C-alpha positions in Angstrom: 52.9 -173.4 -19.1 49.5 -174.1 -20.4 47.5 -172.2 -22.9 43.8 -172.9 -23.5 42.4 -172.3 -26.9 39.2 -170.1 -27.2 36.0 -172.1 -26.9 33.5 -172.2 -29.7 29.9 -172.9 -28.6 26.4 -172.8 -30.0 23.2 -172.9 -28.0 19.8 -174.0 -29.2 16.5 -174.4 -27.3 13.7 -176.9 -27.8 10.4 -175.8 -26.2 7.6 -178.2 -25.4 4.3 -177.7 -27.2 1.9 -175.3 -25.4 -1.2 -176.5 -27.2 -3.7 -177.6 -24.5 -5.0 -180.5 -26.6 -1.5 -182.1 -26.5 -1.0 -182.0 -22.8 0.2 -185.2 -21.2 -0.9 -186.4 -17.8 0.6 -188.8 -15.4 -2.1 -191.1 -14.1 -1.3 -193.1 -11.0 -3.6 -195.7 -9.5 -3.3 -197.4 -6.1 -4.7 -200.8 -5.1 -6.3 -199.7 -1.8 -6.2 -202.9 0.2 -2.7 -204.0 -0.8 -1.0 -200.6 -1.0 0.4 -201.0 -4.5 0.8 -198.2 -7.0 1.4 -198.0 -10.8 1.8 -195.0 -13.1 0.7 -194.5 -16.6 1.0 -191.6 -19.1 -2.2 -190.6 -21.0 -3.1 -187.6 -23.2 -5.7 -185.1 -22.2 -7.9 -186.0 -25.2 -9.2 -189.0 -23.3 -12.4 -188.6 -21.3 -12.5 -189.8 -17.7 -14.5 -192.9 -18.7 -12.1 -193.8 -21.5 -9.1 -193.2 -19.1 -10.8 -195.6 -16.6 -11.0 -198.2 -19.3 -7.3 -197.8 -20.1 -6.5 -198.1 -16.4 -8.4 -201.3 -16.1 -6.8 -202.8 -19.1 -3.3 -202.0 -17.7 -4.4 -203.3 -14.3 -5.1 -206.8 -15.6 -1.8 -206.7 -17.4 0.6 -205.1 -14.9 -0.9 -205.7 -11.4 -0.3 -209.0 -9.6 -3.5 -210.8 -9.0 -5.5 -209.7 -5.9 -4.9 -212.1 -3.0 -7.2 -211.6 0.0 -5.3 -214.1 2.0 -2.4 -211.7 2.4 -4.7 -209.3 4.3 -6.0 -212.1 6.5 -2.6 -212.7 8.0 -2.2 -209.0 9.2 -5.8 -209.0 10.6 -5.1 -212.2 12.5 -1.9 -210.8 13.9 -3.8 -207.6 15.1 -6.6 -209.7 16.6 -4.1 -212.0 18.4 -2.4 -208.9 19.8 -5.6 -207.5 21.2 -6.8 -210.9 22.5 -3.9 -210.9 24.9 -5.2 -207.8 26.7 -7.6 -208.1 29.7 -9.6 -205.3 31.3 -10.5 -205.4 35.0 -13.1 -203.1 36.5 -12.0 -202.2 40.0 -15.0 -200.0 40.6 -17.5 -202.9 40.4 -19.6 -204.3 37.6 -20.8 -201.9 35.0 -21.8 -201.8 31.3 -19.4 -199.1 30.3 -18.2 -200.6 27.0 -16.6 -197.4 25.9 -14.4 -197.2 28.9 -13.2 -200.7 28.4 -12.4 -200.1 24.7 -10.4 -197.0 25.7 -8.5 -199.0 28.3 -7.7 -201.7 25.7 -6.5 -199.2 23.2 -4.3 -197.5 25.8 -2.8 -200.9 26.9 -2.1 -201.8 23.3 -0.4 -198.5 22.8 1.9 -199.2 25.8 2.8 -202.6 24.3 3.6 -201.3 20.8 7.3 -201.1 21.7 7.5 -204.9 21.9 5.1 -205.7 19.1 7.6 -204.9 16.4 9.8 -207.7 17.7 7.0 -210.2 17.3 6.4 -209.0 13.7 10.1 -209.2 12.9 10.5 -212.8 14.1 7.2 -213.8 12.6 8.3 -212.5 9.1 11.8 -214.1 9.5 10.2 -217.4 10.3 7.8 -217.1 7.4 10.7 -216.3 5.0 12.7 -219.3 6.3 9.7 -221.6 5.7 9.2 -220.2 2.2 12.8 -220.7 1.2 12.9 -224.3 2.6 9.7 -225.3 0.8 10.8 -223.6 -2.3 14.0 -225.6 -2.3 12.1 -228.8 -1.9 9.7 -227.8 -4.7 12.6 -227.0 -7.1 14.3 -230.4 -6.4 11.0 -232.3 -6.8 10.2 -230.6 -10.2 13.8 -231.1 -11.5 13.6 -234.8 -10.6 10.2 -235.1 -12.3 11.5 -233.5 -15.5 14.5 -235.9 -15.5 12.0 -238.7 -15.3 10.1 -237.2 -18.3 13.3 -237.2 -20.3 13.8 -240.8 -19.4 10.3 -241.6 -20.5 10.7 -239.8 -23.8 13.8 -241.8 -24.5 11.9 -245.0 -23.9 8.9 -243.8 -25.9 11.1 -243.4 -29.0 11.7 -247.2 -29.0 8.0 -248.1 -28.8 5.5 -248.5 -31.5 3.6 -245.4 -32.6 0.3 -246.6 -31.0 2.0 -247.2 -27.6 3.4 -243.7 -27.1 1.9 -241.6 -24.3 0.5 -238.2 -25.1 1.7 -235.1 -23.0 -1.5 -235.3 -20.8 -0.8 -238.9 -19.8 2.9 -238.0 -19.2 1.8 -235.1 -17.0 -0.5 -237.3 -15.0 2.2 -239.9 -14.6 4.8 -237.5 -13.0 2.5 -235.1 -11.2 2.2 -237.2 -8.0 6.0 -236.9 -7.4 5.8 -233.2 -7.2 2.2 -232.6 -5.9 3.0 -232.6 -2.2 5.9 -230.2 -2.5 3.9 -227.9 -4.7 0.8 -228.0 -2.5 2.9 -227.1 0.6 4.6 -224.2 -1.1 1.4 -222.8 -2.4 -0.2 -223.0 1.0 2.8 -221.3 2.6 2.8 -218.4 0.1 -1.1 -218.3 0.3 -1.5 -218.9 -3.4 -3.4 -222.2 -3.2 -6.8 -220.7 -4.3 -5.2 -219.4 -7.5 -4.3 -222.8 -8.9 -6.5 -225.8 -9.3 -5.1 -229.3 -9.9 -6.6 -229.2 -13.4 -4.8 -225.9 -14.3 -1.5 -227.3 -13.0 -1.9 -230.5 -15.1 -2.7 -228.4 -18.2 0.3 -226.2 -17.6 2.6 -229.2 -17.0 1.3 -230.9 -20.2 1.9 -227.6 -22.1 5.5 -227.6 -20.8 6.1 -231.2 -21.8 4.7 -230.6 -25.3 7.0 -227.7 -25.9 10.1 -229.3 -24.2 10.3 -226.5 -21.6 12.6 -226.5 -18.6 11.7 -227.0 -15.0 12.4 -223.3 -14.4 9.9 -222.4 -17.0 7.3 -224.6 -15.4 7.9 -223.2 -11.9 7.9 -219.5 -13.0 4.1 -219.4 -12.6 4.1 -220.7 -9.1 7.2 -219.2 -7.4 5.7 -215.7 -7.5 2.3 -214.2 -8.2 1.8 -213.0 -11.7 -0.6 -210.5 -13.4 -4.3 -211.2 -13.4 -4.4 -212.3 -17.1 -2.1 -215.2 -16.2 -4.9 -217.0 -14.3 -8.2 -218.5 -15.2 -11.1 -216.0 -15.4 -13.1 -217.7 -12.6 -10.2 -216.8 -10.2 -9.9 -213.1 -11.1 -12.3 -211.9 -8.3 -12.8 -208.7 -10.3 -14.9 -208.7 -13.5 -17.5 -206.0 -12.9 -16.4 -202.5 -12.0 -18.1 -199.2 -11.0 -16.7 -195.8 -11.8 -17.2 -193.2 -9.1 -16.3 -189.6 -10.0 -17.2 -186.1 -8.8 -16.7 -184.9 -12.3 -18.8 -185.8 -15.3 -17.3 -188.9 -16.8 -17.5 -187.4 -20.3 -15.1 -184.6 -19.3 -11.5 -184.7 -20.4 -8.6 -185.3 -18.1 -7.2 -182.3 -16.2 -4.8 -181.8 -13.4 -6.0 -182.9 -9.9 -8.9 -185.1 -10.9 -9.4 -188.1 -8.7 -11.8 -191.0 -9.4 -12.3 -194.4 -8.0 -12.9 -197.8 -9.8 -14.7 -200.2 -7.5 -15.4 -203.9 -7.7 -16.8 -206.3 -5.2 -13.7 -206.9 -3.1 -11.4 -203.9 -3.6 -11.0 -200.6 -5.4 -8.5 -198.6 -7.4 -8.0 -194.9 -6.6 -6.9 -193.0 -9.7 -5.1 -189.7 -9.4 -4.4 -187.5 -12.4 -1.4 -185.1 -12.4 -0.2 -182.8 -15.2 3.4 -183.4 -16.4 5.2 -180.0 -16.2 6.0 -177.9 -19.3 9.5 -178.9 -20.4 12.2 -176.7 -21.9 15.1 -178.7 -23.2 18.3 -176.8 -24.1 21.1 -178.3 -26.2 24.6 -176.9 -26.0 27.4 -177.7 -28.4 30.9 -177.6 -27.2 33.7 -177.5 -29.9 36.1 -180.4 -29.2 39.0 -178.2 -30.0 38.2 -176.0 -27.0 39.4 -178.8 -24.7 42.9 -178.9 -26.2 45.8 -177.3 -24.5 49.6 -177.0 -25.1 52.2 -178.1 -22.6 55.6 -176.5 -23.0 58.6 -177.9 -21.2 61.5 -175.5 -20.3 65.1 -176.7 -20.7 65.8 -176.6 -17.0 62.8 -178.7 -16.1 63.9 -182.0 -14.5 62.5 -185.2 -16.0 
């Protein structure tokens, strides 16, 4: 037989502030060409132009650098798909370009069931090449850093005037990894983000601070935020704010404005975070206790 003890509970409620000046907004912005989105929480005290500045500051910090070469691949695939279509005019020669365009679009629609197979195998082949060249790059860099350690051990036995500085050491080992690094950057379409001079500077920095091969490769294995790269490679330094509302107005729910630069744009959407009521309920630990009584005839 069990007997539950009477519960003892207390209930308290915490309500969010209803003052309009303290409203919090969720600001999301999308990189139009690459289809990426990031969210940020801002107070309504900010004006639209001030919020735009905050968005841009976080864009350079959080977004991976804009890479136009990633879009070129999809455009090339679409153009290749359309190039395989031919239109024949059975009614004789004519200049009806609109009819030919409609025929090509209809033919492309009929072939869409097989086009996904081409995309699948193309992406699988690209991933295979990236993994293969990444493995070659990692091995080449590790061997180069082992050579650096050997050189450093030899430098300790030389006179002070004969010791190489980090820049000279970087130039000495860079050729052993240059080919693997160049192939990997081309495969991942990052070659325009890194010059040979910037790579040498980064390599010399890693040698100076006794960093590992993994620390050196972190910058090249995946694209980083815009601030990680040289300013001449940002492709986005001058921006224009486009808004239907006056830019001096404060933020409110439903506002949409656009930040445009030369090559791409950011679409910013402002949404109000809902009013929150948080309830706290205390349950007495004694309310969970119970008593189990065993009768004498109970078998054990």
